C-alpha positions as CSV (number, residue, x, y, z in Angstrom):
1,X,55.4,96.3,92.4
2,X,55.1,99.2,89.8
3,X,52.0,100.4,92.0
4,X,54.5,100.3,95.2
5,X,57.3,102.4,93.2
6,X,54.4,105.1,91.9
7,X,53.0,105.4,95.6
8,X,56.2,105.9,97.1
9,X,57.0,108.6,94.4
10,X,53.7,110.2,95.4
11,X,52.2,109.2,92.0
12,X,49.0,108.2,93.8
13,X,46.8,108.4,90.5
14,X,49.2,106.2,88.7
15,X,49.8,103.8,91.7
16,X,46.0,103.2,92.0
17,X,45.7,102.5,88.1
18,X,48.7,100.1,88.2
19,X,47.4,98.6,91.5
20,X,43.6,98.2,89.3
21,X,45.5,96.5,86.3
22,X,47.4,94.3,88.8
23,X,44.3,93.1,91.1
24,X,42.3,92.4,87.7
25,X,45.0,90.2,86.4
26,X,45.3,88.7,90.1
27,X,41.4,87.8,89.6
28,X,41.9,86.1,86.4
29,X,45.2,84.1,86.8
30,X,43.5,81.2,89.0
31,X,40.2,81.2,86.9
32,X,42.5,80.7,83.8
33,X,44.7,78.2,85.6
34,X,41.7,76.1,86.4
35,X,39.8,76.5,83.0
36,X,43.3,74.9,81.3
37,X,43.6,72.3,84.3
38,X,47.0,74.1,85.2
39,X,46.0,74.7,88.8
40,X,48.7,73.3,91.0
41,X,48.8,73.4,94.8
42,X,52.4,75.3,94.4
43,X,50.4,77.8,92.1
44,X,48.1,78.7,95.1
45,X,50.9,78.8,97.1
46,X,52.9,81.4,94.8
47,X,49.7,83.1,94.3
48,X,48.9,83.9,97.8
49,X,52.7,84.6,98.9
50,X,53.1,87.4,95.7
51,X,49.9,88.6,97.1
52,X,51.6,89.1,101.0
53,X,54.5,90.5,98.9
54,X,52.4,93.1,96.7
55,X,50.4,94.2,100.2
56,X,53.8,94.7,101.7
57,X,55.6,96.6,98.8
58,X,52.6,99.0,98.2
59,X,52.2,100.0,102.0
60,X,55.9,100.3,102.4
61,X,55.7,102.8,99.2
62,X,53.5,104.8,100.9
63,X,55.3,104.7,104.2
64,X,58.4,106.1,102.3
65,X,56.3,108.8,100.5
66,X,54.8,109.9,103.8
67,X,58.0,109.9,105.8
68,X,59.7,111.7,103.0
69,X,57.3,114.4,102.7
70,X,57.6,114.8,106.8
71,X,54.1,113.2,107.3
72,X,55.3,111.2,110.1
73,X,51.7,110.3,111.5
74,X,50.8,109.1,107.9
75,X,53.8,107.3,107.8
76,X,52.8,105.7,111.1
77,X,49.3,105.1,110.0
78,X,50.6,103.2,106.5
79,X,52.8,101.3,108.5
80,X,50.3,100.2,111.0
81,X,48.2,99.4,108.1
82,X,51.0,97.1,106.6
83,X,51.3,95.1,109.7
84,X,47.8,94.4,110.3
85,X,47.5,93.6,106.7
86,X,50.2,90.9,107.2
87,X,49.0,89.6,110.5
88,X,45.3,89.4,108.8
89,X,46.7,86.9,106.3
90,X,48.7,85.1,108.5
91,X,46.4,84.8,111.6
92,X,44.1,83.3,108.8
93,X,46.8,80.9,107.5
94,X,48.2,79.8,111.1
95,X,44.4,79.1,112.2
96,X,43.8,77.1,109.0
97,X,47.3,75.1,109.9
98,X,46.1,73.9,113.3
99,X,42.8,73.1,112.2
100,X,41.0,75.9,113.9
101,X,37.7,77.5,112.2
102,X,37.5,81.1,112.4
103,X,34.5,82.9,113.1
104,X,34.2,86.8,112.2
105,X,37.5,88.9,111.4
106,X,36.7,89.8,107.8
107,X,35.9,93.5,108.2
108,X,39.0,94.6,106.1
109,X,40.7,91.4,104.0
110,X,42.5,92.0,101.1
111,X,39.9,93.0,98.8
112,X,38.9,95.6,100.5
113,X,42.6,97.0,101.6
114,X,43.0,97.0,97.7
115,X,39.9,99.2,97.0
116,X,40.8,101.6,99.8
117,X,44.2,102.1,98.1
118,X,42.9,102.1,94.8
119,X,40.0,104.9,95.9
120,X,42.4,106.9,97.9
121,X,45.1,107.1,95.0
122,X,42.0,107.7,92.5
123,X,40.0,110.0,94.5
124,X,42.8,112.0,96.3
125,X,41.9,111.0,99.6
126,X,45.1,108.5,100.7
127,X,45.0,109.8,103.9
128,X,41.1,108.9,104.9
129,X,42.0,105.5,103.0
130,X,44.9,104.7,105.2
131,X,43.4,105.4,108.5
132,X,40.2,103.2,107.5
133,X,42.8,100.5,106.3
134,X,44.8,100.4,109.4
135,X,41.9,100.4,112.0
136,X,39.8,98.2,109.8
137,X,42.6,95.4,109.3
138,X,43.6,96.0,113.3
139,X,40.0,95.3,114.1
140,X,40.1,92.3,111.9
141,X,43.0,90.7,113.3
142,X,41.7,91.3,116.8
143,X,38.7,89.5,115.9
144,X,40.8,86.6,114.4
145,X,42.9,86.2,117.6
146,X,39.7,86.0,119.7
147,X,38.3,83.9,117.3
148,X,41.3,81.3,117.4
149,X,41.9,81.8,121.0
150,X,37.9,80.5,121.4
151,X,38.5,77.4,118.6
152,X,41.8,76.4,120.5
153,X,40.1,76.3,123.9
154,X,37.4,74.5,122.6
155,X,39.8,71.9,121.3
156,X,41.6,71.9,124.9
157,X,38.2,71.0,126.4
158,X,37.5,68.5,123.6
159,X,40.7,66.9,124.1
160,X,41.0,66.9,127.8
161,X,37.2,65.1,127.8
162,X,38.9,62.5,125.8
163,X,40.3,59.2,127.7
164,X,44.3,59.3,128.1
165,X,46.2,56.5,126.1
166,X,45.2,53.1,127.6
167,X,42.7,54.1,129.8
168,X,39.2,52.8,128.8
169,X,36.0,54.2,129.5
170,X,33.7,51.8,131.2
171,X,29.9,52.3,131.1
172,X,28.3,52.8,134.9
173,X,31.7,54.1,136.2
């Protein structure tokens, strides 16, 4: 959350370093929990929920920064990146919840988004990073929607081919 505040204040290098530090802890927490036999389903749920919160907060910080500095185009691009980032995660979670395997849809996932924001902050190319993030995450969402549609259509075909309720299939009919 410190990274979100730093980005909102235009302190991109500080924000990038805080995001990098937070990312390192995020990589380690699950490993530590499993090592000490402390991983739980709720822990996994909490971890992914907090990841979404951080994603939105960091991008919101950038929306605020660019809006306050009068760069409405970049503020809009950061907003699109925020929406697409949430949809990238949501489409995957929703597909898994309804037993649809997604094929493809991994152009810009969370790791790539974090790397883009860190690189943007450290190397002074935040606007470019936000454009890549927004376009890539949007493309990922489109891929996942297409994959989910195909998977659900296949399920519908399979369901339609099954006999209904009390009907029996007789060989030779």
